[in-house]
N, C-alpha and C positions, 0 to 999 in steps of 0.2 A: 453520530455513529452509534451503533447498537451491538450489544452482546445478547445472546439468548442462552440463559443458564437455567436448566431445569424448568423450561417453559416460562421463565420470567425475563422480560425485556429489561436490559440494563444499559443505560446510556454511558458513553464515555467521550471525553473531549481531549483536545491537545492544548497544553499551555506551555509555551516556551519550549517546544519540542519534547515535552514529557506527557505521558498518558495519565489522565486522571479519570477514575471510574466513580460513578454515582453510587455512594453507599446508601443514599436514600432509597434508590431502587432496589439495592441488594437487601435492605431491611425488610422488604415486603415478603421475602422468602422465609423469614424467621417466625416461628409459631408464637402467638401471644402478642400482647401490646408492649412493644419495646421501642425505644428511641435511641438516637445516636448518643444522647447525653448519658444513657445507662451504660453504654460502652466506655465513654470517656471518664466516668467516675472510678473505673477499675484501676487499681495501682499498676498492674502489669501493662495495661494499655498505655498509661502515662509514661512508664519507663521505656516502652518500645518506641513511642513517638519521640521521646527525648533523644534516644540513640539515633533515630533516623534523622532528626533535625541536625544533630551534631555532625553527622556525616555529609549532609547536603546543604546546610544553611549557615553561612558564615555570620549572618546577622541574628542568629537565634539568641534570645534573652535568657541566659542561664540563671540569673537571679530570680526572675519570676517563675521559671521552671522549677526551681528548688522549693519555692513556696507552695506551688500547686502539687508537687510530688509529696510534700509532707502532709498534705490534707487528703490526698487521694485514698479512697477506700473507706473513709469515715461515713457512717450512715447519713449524716446531715450534709455531706458534701455533694454539690452539683456543679457541673461545668458544661457550658455550651461551647459550640464550635467557635462562635464569635468571640467569646471571652478567651478561649485558648489562643486564637490567632492574634488578637489585639494585645494580650499581655506578653506573649512570648515571641511575636513576629514570626510565627510558624508559617511554613509554606507547603507542608505536606497535606494539609486539609484546608479546603476553602468552601465558602458558601456562595452559590451563584444564583442570581435572579434571572427572570426572563423565561423564555420558552423551555429551555432545558435546565430550569432552576433546580436547586437542591444542594445537598452536601456532597462534594466530590473529594476523593482522596487519591493521592499518588498510587499507582498500581501496587507498589510494594506494601503500602499501608492497607489498600483495599483487599489484597490477598489475606493479610492478617485479620482484617475485619471479617472476611469470609469464614475464617476458622471459628469466630465467635458465633456465627450462624450455625455452621456444622462442618465437620471435616469433609464430608462428601461435597457440600456446596463449594468449599474452597478449591477442591481438586477439579470440580466441574468448571469453575470460573477460570482457573489457570488454563485448563485445556481449551476452553472456548476462546480465551484471549489469544493464546498461541496460534490457534487456527485462523483467527481473523487477521492477525499480524502477518501470517504467512500469505494469506490472500492479498493483503495490501501490498506486500513486497512483490508478489507476482505482477500485480497491476502496475506498480512503479517501474518494474523491469520492462513490461510491455510498453508503457508510455515512453520510456527512455529509448527503446528500440524504434518506436514509431517516430520519435523526433529525429533520431539518427537517419532513418529512412528519408524523412523530409529534407534534411540537410544535404544528404547525398543526391537527392532528386534535383536540388538546385545545381549541383555540379553537372548532373546529367543533362538538364535543360540548357545549361550554358554551352555544353559541347554541341548540342543540337543547334542552338542559335548561331554558333560560329562556323558550323560545318555543313548543315543541311538546309538552312533557310536563306534563299536569295533575298536581297534587300528590297525587291519590289513586290513581294507578296503582300496580300491584304492581311489584316488582323485575323480574319476568319481562317484564311489559308494557313497562317502561322500556327494558330491554335490546333488546326487539324493535324499538322505535322507533330506537334507536341503530344497530342492524344495518341497518334499512331505509334510514336516511339514508346509512350508509356505502355501501350498494349504489347509491344515487343517483349517488355519485361513481364507483363501479366501472362502472356502466352508461355514464356519460358518457364515461369515458376508455377502458375496456377492452371495453365492449360486452357485459358479462356480469356476473352476480351472484357473490358469494363462494361461495354454495352450488353454483351451476352449475359454477364453476371447479373446485371440489373433486371434483365428480362426474366431470368430464372429465379430471382429473389425479390419480387415486387413488394413484399411486406417488410423488407429490411431497409433501414435508413443508412446513409453514408455510402461508402464504396467498398470494393472487394478488399482493399488493404486495411480497412478498419476492422475487419473480421479475421485478419491473419494471425497466426500463432506467433509466439516469440521467435521460434526457430525460423519461421517464414520471413519475419521482419529482418532478422540477421542476414539471411540469404539474400533478401531483396536489396538491402543496403550494399552488399557485396556486388550484386549484379549491376546496380546503378553505376558504381565506380568502374567496373570492368567494361560496361557498355560505353561509357564516356571515352575510355581509352580506345575501344574499337572504332568509335565514330571519328575520333581525332586521327586514327590511322587510316581512315578512308575505306573501311570494310563495308561491303554491301549489306543491306538489311537482312536478307535471307540467310547469309552466312553468319551474321551476328546472332540471329535468332537460334540457329542450329547450335552454335557454340555455347550460347548462354543457357540453353536448355540442358546440355550435357553438364555444364558447371552446376546448374541448379540441382539436378538429380544427384550429383556427387556430393554436394555440400549438405543437402537435406538428409542424405543417408548418414553422413558423418555426425550431424547434429542430433538426429533421432537416436542413433546408436549410443551417443554420449549420454543422452537423457536416460536411456534404458539401463546403461551401466551404472549411472548415479542412483537410480531407483533400486537396483539390485544390491548395491553397496549399502544403501540405507536400510534395506530389509535385513541384510546380513548383520549390521551393527545392532539392530533391534532384537535379533534372536540370540545374540551372543551375550 
């Protein structure tokens, strides 16, 4: 995964559900010939790292930390990341080999390292990190809604199987019924069939539901549940489509208005 800070690409990885940012990549934005060891020899850096480890690492070696702290800042003192982690059992900074090799620091520490580069760089890094995490969260929400839609679709197909498919139909005929019922939902929500959507979008992979918004996926999950009830109640397809379309219009209006209200509230909080 990558961050783009002031036109500098910075990799970051996940380790045990924590975000670690490449300070090797960050260092490329600092003017002059500097190394991570230059930052580590600073007494303020060592004190900050010690506090961070105290808060997050129960296995931190305080004895070795005290020795390192007493030497930090001396002209002759040098400390590598490897020495720091081996002597103190630190977990906040790691060295990683391979394709995305380099020195990585927990985001808390990486932000502090950003200040050493420049105050502006630190602020840009935090802003870019927050933007990317928000983007990831939106994707996770979309994936969750897509999975919910798939689960509800199983309920939907089960209702079709037990109420609309005679036992002597061929496999092809059964698949046709499933597809036809799926298009009842597509028509109710999207106003088109799966086949028509593919004809209109020949350059897109997947199907119409792969390109649905989060609100559309929420609505689709609801329609699948409602349609399964309609099928079990024996309602004709034409009547179900009419009712489902009305429900889709009503729910999408509510969901979109809710989004609009949230955006306006966020803007209000930012201006106050």
